[in-house]
Wavefront OBJ file of the C-alpha trace (Angstrom):
o trace
v -4.721 14.514 18.542
v -7.180 11.628 18.607
v -9.351 11.586 15.499
v -12.888 10.510 14.679
v -11.956 6.838 15.084
v -12.061 7.507 18.827
v -15.729 8.504 18.758
v -17.570 5.502 20.230
v -19.587 3.728 17.553
v -20.088 0.174 16.284
v -17.343 -1.299 14.124
v -17.234 -4.715 12.454
v -14.967 -6.939 14.548
v -12.916 -7.860 11.480
v -12.214 -4.182 10.787
v -10.952 -3.697 14.344
v -8.804 -6.833 14.118
v -7.233 -5.707 10.860
v -6.568 -2.234 12.261
v -4.790 -3.716 15.297
v -2.382 -5.537 13.015
v -1.955 -2.553 10.691
v -1.097 -0.347 13.665
v 1.340 -2.837 15.178
v -0.721 -3.369 18.334
v -1.160 -7.019 17.309
v 0.532 -9.239 14.739
v 4.315 -9.672 14.908
v 5.456 -8.289 18.248
v 7.845 -5.361 18.362
v 10.256 -7.417 20.470
v 12.243 -10.281 18.906
v 12.308 -13.730 20.455
v 15.714 -13.226 22.050
v 14.460 -10.158 23.921
v 11.302 -11.922 25.079
v 13.243 -14.997 26.215
v 15.899 -12.873 27.901
v 13.293 -11.040 29.967
v 11.608 -14.298 30.923
v 14.954 -15.610 32.160
v 15.438 -12.412 34.164
v 12.026 -12.926 35.742
v 12.949 -16.504 36.624
v 16.102 -15.072 38.237
v 13.971 -12.582 40.243
v 15.370 -9.448 38.601
v 13.572 -6.612 40.466
v 13.088 -4.693 37.217
v 11.021 -7.574 35.838
v 9.006 -8.329 38.987
v 6.910 -5.124 38.776
v 6.570 -5.044 42.563
v 5.087 -8.547 42.763
v 6.351 -11.018 45.336
v 6.327 -14.801 44.894
v 7.087 -14.663 41.163
v 7.421 -16.623 39.006
v 7.090 -19.806 41.037
v 5.887 -22.477 40.452
v 6.641 -21.656 36.833
v 9.970 -22.009 35.081
v 11.254 -20.703 31.750
v 9.417 -23.100 29.453
v 6.210 -22.749 31.471
v 6.299 -18.975 31.132
v 6.962 -19.131 27.390
v 3.833 -21.289 27.121
v 1.802 -19.018 29.418
v 2.754 -15.883 27.458
v 1.866 -17.614 24.190
v -1.523 -18.634 25.549
v -2.217 -15.115 26.807
v -1.243 -13.577 23.472
v -3.371 -16.083 21.547
v -0.420 -17.449 19.551
v 1.906 -20.244 20.732
v 5.574 -19.269 21.065
v 8.358 -21.618 19.976
v 10.781 -21.705 22.910
v 13.560 -22.719 20.519
v 13.034 -19.853 18.054
v 16.161 -17.863 17.229
v 14.772 -15.459 14.629
v 11.705 -13.304 14.215
v 9.201 -12.246 16.875
v 6.305 -13.828 18.716
v 2.843 -13.106 17.362
v -0.026 -11.402 19.160
v -3.459 -12.498 17.997
v -5.735 -9.563 17.278
v -8.807 -11.557 18.265
v -7.304 -12.232 21.693
v -6.669 -8.493 22.152
v -10.276 -7.689 21.284
v -11.618 -10.420 23.573
v -9.815 -9.019 26.611
v -10.623 -5.400 25.716
v -14.276 -6.415 25.648
v -13.851 -8.008 29.071
v -12.326 -4.751 30.303
v -15.340 -2.892 28.929
v -17.734 -5.238 30.722
v -15.937 -4.786 34.051
v -15.865 -1.009 33.622
v -19.564 -1.005 32.777
v -20.248 -2.750 36.079
v -18.006 -0.256 37.856
v -19.888 2.627 36.276
v -23.276 1.219 37.288
v -22.064 0.920 40.879
v -20.302 4.297 40.948
v -16.968 2.657 41.777
v -13.729 4.575 42.196
v -11.231 3.787 39.412
v -7.550 4.688 39.233
v -5.787 4.854 35.862
v -1.975 4.862 35.660
v 0.791 4.055 33.195
v 4.517 3.519 33.057
v 4.332 4.129 29.304
v 3.757 7.888 28.978
v 3.215 9.029 25.425
v 2.061 5.578 24.343
v -0.780 4.277 26.499
v -2.021 7.344 28.385
v -4.257 8.620 25.540
v -6.002 5.229 25.467
v -6.440 5.179 29.228
v -7.610 8.779 29.233
v -10.250 8.110 26.592
v -11.486 5.073 28.524
v -11.534 7.069 31.774
v -13.618 9.818 30.192
v -16.118 7.294 28.904
v -16.322 5.459 32.242
v -16.773 8.714 34.139
v -19.553 9.711 31.778
v -21.352 6.483 32.648
v -21.128 6.995 36.403
v -17.702 5.779 37.531
v -15.608 8.019 39.771
v -12.072 8.576 38.537
v -9.610 9.174 41.376
v -6.184 10.831 41.347
v -4.492 9.986 44.652
v -1.069 11.268 45.715
v -0.849 13.894 42.963
v 2.366 15.865 43.434
v 3.849 13.442 45.960
v 7.648 13.212 45.537
v 10.430 10.976 46.828
v 14.152 10.623 46.344
v 15.639 8.010 44.038
v 19.019 7.094 45.481
v 19.917 5.044 42.419
v 18.837 7.559 39.798
v 20.119 10.675 41.540
v 16.860 12.605 41.195
v 13.363 12.843 42.648
v 10.306 11.098 41.314
v 6.994 12.953 41.376
v 3.517 11.614 40.707
v 1.821 13.667 38.007
v -1.530 13.287 36.305
v -2.312 14.076 32.714
v -6.068 14.304 32.868
v -7.199 11.109 34.550
v -3.971 9.171 34.094
v -1.240 8.960 36.704
v 2.418 8.791 35.707
v 5.811 9.741 37.152
v 8.149 12.577 36.255
v 11.756 13.306 37.184
v 10.984 17.029 37.194
v 11.915 17.461 33.545
v 9.850 14.911 31.659
v 7.427 12.056 32.161
v 9.324 8.810 32.558
v 8.927 5.255 31.356
v 9.141 3.029 34.423
v 8.665 -0.554 35.605
v 8.845 0.442 39.263
v 5.987 -0.044 41.757
v 6.889 2.952 43.951
v 4.329 5.389 42.587
v 1.371 3.041 42.849
v 2.407 2.075 46.360
v 2.208 5.752 47.325
v -1.089 6.199 45.505
v -2.596 3.304 47.440
v -1.311 4.693 50.725
v -3.454 7.764 50.110
v -6.517 6.066 48.652
v -7.495 2.483 47.915
v -9.744 2.511 44.833
v -12.255 -0.156 43.886
v -10.518 -0.834 40.577
v -7.235 -0.053 38.831
v -6.449 -0.002 35.109
v -2.689 0.111 34.644
v 0.486 -1.487 33.333
v 4.070 -2.191 34.447
v 4.806 -1.626 38.140
v 1.638 0.419 38.566
v -0.399 -2.721 37.856
v 2.003 -4.987 39.727
v 1.826 -2.948 42.917
v -1.967 -2.841 42.757
v -2.177 -6.618 42.321
v 0.326 -7.065 45.145
v -1.891 -4.923 47.377
v -4.958 -6.998 46.548
v -6.734 -4.310 44.536
v -8.724 -5.598 41.573
v -6.671 -4.671 38.514
v -7.204 -4.593 34.760
v -3.719 -4.897 33.287
v -1.975 -4.216 30.001
v 1.166 -6.264 29.273
v 3.573 -6.802 26.401
v 5.040 -10.189 25.472
v 8.449 -9.156 26.818
v 7.032 -8.098 30.203
v 5.675 -11.380 31.578
v 5.185 -10.547 35.275
v 1.522 -9.536 35.047
v 0.778 -12.473 32.749
v 2.362 -14.867 35.242
v 0.405 -13.256 38.092
v -2.770 -14.104 36.175
v -1.593 -17.699 35.749
v -1.023 -17.818 39.507
v -4.652 -16.777 40.039
v -3.796 -13.395 41.555
v -5.538 -11.290 38.904
v -8.131 -12.002 36.231
v -7.857 -9.577 33.311
v -4.596 -8.996 31.418
v -4.593 -7.859 27.795
v -1.420 -8.701 25.885
v -0.497 -6.211 23.168
v 2.441 -4.202 21.883
v 2.664 -1.380 24.415
v 4.999 0.880 22.443
v 3.350 1.951 19.188
v 1.974 5.383 18.227
v -0.900 6.188 20.595
v -3.429 6.679 17.820
v -2.971 3.004 16.839
v -4.856 1.876 19.954
v -8.205 3.134 18.692
v -9.541 -0.419 18.042
v -8.837 -1.252 21.714
v -10.851 1.787 22.744
v -13.749 0.832 20.467
v -13.785 -2.748 21.811
v -13.907 -1.399 25.372
v -16.527 1.212 24.451
v -18.767 -1.400 22.814
v -19.221 -3.106 26.199
v -19.098 0.061 28.321
v -21.872 1.872 26.469
l 1 2 3 4 5 6 7 8 9 10 11 12 13 14 15 16 17 18 19 20 21 22 23 24 25 26 27 28 29 30 31 32 33 34 35 36 37 38 39 40 41 42 43 44 45 46 47 48 49 50 51 52 53 54 55 56 57 58 59 60 61 62 63 64 65 66 67 68 69 70 71 72 73 74 75 76 77 78 79 80 81 82 83 84 85 86 87 88 89 90 91 92 93 94 95 96 97 98 99 100 101 102 103 104 105 106 107 108 109 110 111 112 113 114 115 116 117 118 119 120 121 122 123 124 125 126 127 128 129 130 131 132 133 134 135 136 137 138 139 140 141 142 143 144 145 146 147 148 149 150 151 152 153 154 155 156 157 158 159 160 161 162 163 164 165 166 167 168 169 170 171 172 173 174 175 176 177 178 179 180 181 182 183 184 185 186 187 188 189 190 191 192 193 194 195 196 197 198 199 200 201 202 203 204 205 206 207 208 209 210 211 212 213 214 215 216 217 218 219 220 221 222 223 224 225 226 227 228 229 230 231 232 233 234 235 236 237 238 239 240 241 242 243 244 245 246 247 248 249 250 251 252 253 254 255 256 257 258 259 260 261 262 263
């Protein structure tokens, strides 16, 4: 259950920044350097799992370029030669981009735009997205839920994927539980049914939307560089870098930073 910290109200910026670090959303990343560097190398090698449905990645960037780009996006330079510890995520950088998300959503609400929310991180990010969706809808935005219940076979996994919504937030299930996924398949099917004005998403949901040319507000972790590289390529504008796998209640400062600009 989300507590009173999720009621929109003014907070001192320093309090929000400290809470991001205390909750693990910012500060030392949950992924060590070797994991981050390994995933960057996989992206350079065009591993489909790391591409998030985006073509033409990561060129023209190579390994060292992407390490630099991820460090810039997270607000803390990353030592490409580091062998211990984890990269840092600057809490101020998280708040800056969350505020930018709030400003874009405020414009969407004023114009009555259609917004699609989706996550490949069920149980982690969907409460944040759901709270933002409720606020945006209350200000005039239209939240859409395309392709709900649409299913398709997964030849590799030996089961069927189904698009399911928890409130406003789209995810995928294998018929037994909601699934963590990097794949773009679900968003591709969502966009076949309806092309929204704006998407807020992560992983392959965000990648597929960017690939389709839909304006996208993205969430990315330091070990998932595809969306960050897409921004560096000029294909998308807003990507917030944070730890995407902490207890959902820890994201309340992100919600308050968004709400401050959406109200």
